[in-house]
C-alpha positions in Angstrom: -20.2 48.6 -1.0 -19.4 49.6 -4.6 -21.7 49.4 -7.6 -19.2 46.9 -9.1 -19.6 44.7 -6.0 -23.4 44.8 -6.5 -22.9 43.7 -10.1 -20.7 40.8 -8.9 -23.3 39.7 -6.4 -26.1 39.8 -9.0 -24.0 37.7 -11.3 -23.2 35.1 -8.6 -26.9 34.8 -7.8 -27.5 33.7 -11.4 -25.3 30.5 -11.0 -27.8 27.7 -10.7 -27.5 25.0 -8.0 -25.3 22.1 -9.2 -23.2 24.4 -11.4 -20.2 26.6 -10.9 -18.7 29.7 -12.5 -15.1 31.0 -12.6 -14.0 34.3 -11.1 -13.2 35.5 -14.6 -16.6 34.5 -15.8 -18.3 36.5 -13.0 -16.0 39.5 -13.7 -17.1 39.5 -17.3 -20.7 39.2 -16.4 -20.2 42.2 -14.0 -18.7 44.3 -16.8 -14.9 43.9 -16.4 -13.4 40.7 -17.5 -10.0 41.7 -16.1 -11.3 42.0 -12.5 -11.2 38.3 -11.4 -9.3 39.3 -8.3 -11.9 41.9 -7.4 -14.5 39.2 -7.6 -12.5 37.2 -5.1 -12.3 40.2 -2.8 -16.1 40.9 -3.1 -16.9 37.3 -2.4 -14.6 37.3 0.7 -16.8 40.0 2.2 -20.1 38.6 0.9 -22.8 40.4 2.9 -25.4 37.5 2.5 -23.7 34.1 2.2 -27.0 32.2 2.4 -28.4 34.3 -0.5 -25.4 35.0 -2.6 -24.0 31.5 -3.4 -20.3 32.4 -3.4 -19.5 28.7 -2.9 -20.3 28.2 -6.6 -17.4 30.3 -7.7 -14.0 28.5 -8.5 -10.8 29.5 -10.2 -10.1 29.1 -13.9 -8.8 25.5 -13.4 -11.9 24.5 -11.3 -10.0 24.7 -8.0 -11.9 25.5 -4.8 -10.9 28.6 -2.9 -8.2 27.7 -0.3 -9.4 30.6 1.8 -13.1 30.2 1.4 -14.3 32.9 3.7 -17.2 30.9 5.1 -15.5 27.8 6.5 -12.5 27.1 4.2 -12.3 24.8 1.2 -13.8 21.9 3.1 -17.0 23.8 3.6 -17.1 25.0 0.0 -16.7 21.3 -1.0 -19.5 20.3 1.3 -21.8 22.9 -0.1 -21.1 22.0 -3.7 -21.4 18.3 -3.0 -24.8 18.9 -1.4 -25.9 20.3 -4.7 -24.6 17.3 -6.7 -21.3 18.8 -7.8 -18.5 16.2 -7.7 -15.3 17.6 -6.1 -12.1 15.5 -6.5 -8.9 16.7 -4.9 -10.4 20.2 -4.3 -11.2 20.5 -8.0 -14.4 20.6 -10.0 -14.6 19.4 -13.6 -15.5 22.6 -15.4 -16.5 20.7 -18.6 -19.2 19.0 -16.6 -20.3 21.6 -14.0 -19.5 25.1 -15.4 -22.6 27.2 -16.0 -22.3 28.0 -19.6 -24.9 30.6 -20.5 -25.3 33.1 -17.7 -26.8 36.4 -18.7 -24.7 39.5 -18.5 -25.4 41.4 -15.3 -25.8 45.1 -16.0 
C-alpha cells in the first residue's frame, strides 16, 4: 500500500458520522487535489471497511458509487441512511450533508 493511500485512509476516517465528503475533497486532504480517481481506487481496496468509512465518500454531485466495493450502491445507501443521511435517487444533498471543515491529512 502506498503512502498516498495511507493519507487517503486517514482523511476518510475524519469524516464524521452523518456527513459525506467528495472524492476530490479527500484527494485535496491527502495532498493531491487532482487525484480524485486515485481516491476511488484506494477506497475500492479499502483494507478495513469497518474502520475506514468509505461509504461516506460520494462524487462531486453527491452521487453514490455505482460500484461500491462493499455491497453496491444499495449498501452504501443503507449505511448512510443508518447514520441519518438522506439519500434520494442515489444522491446526497451536499449542501446539507457535506463535511465542510476537515483538517488536512499530512
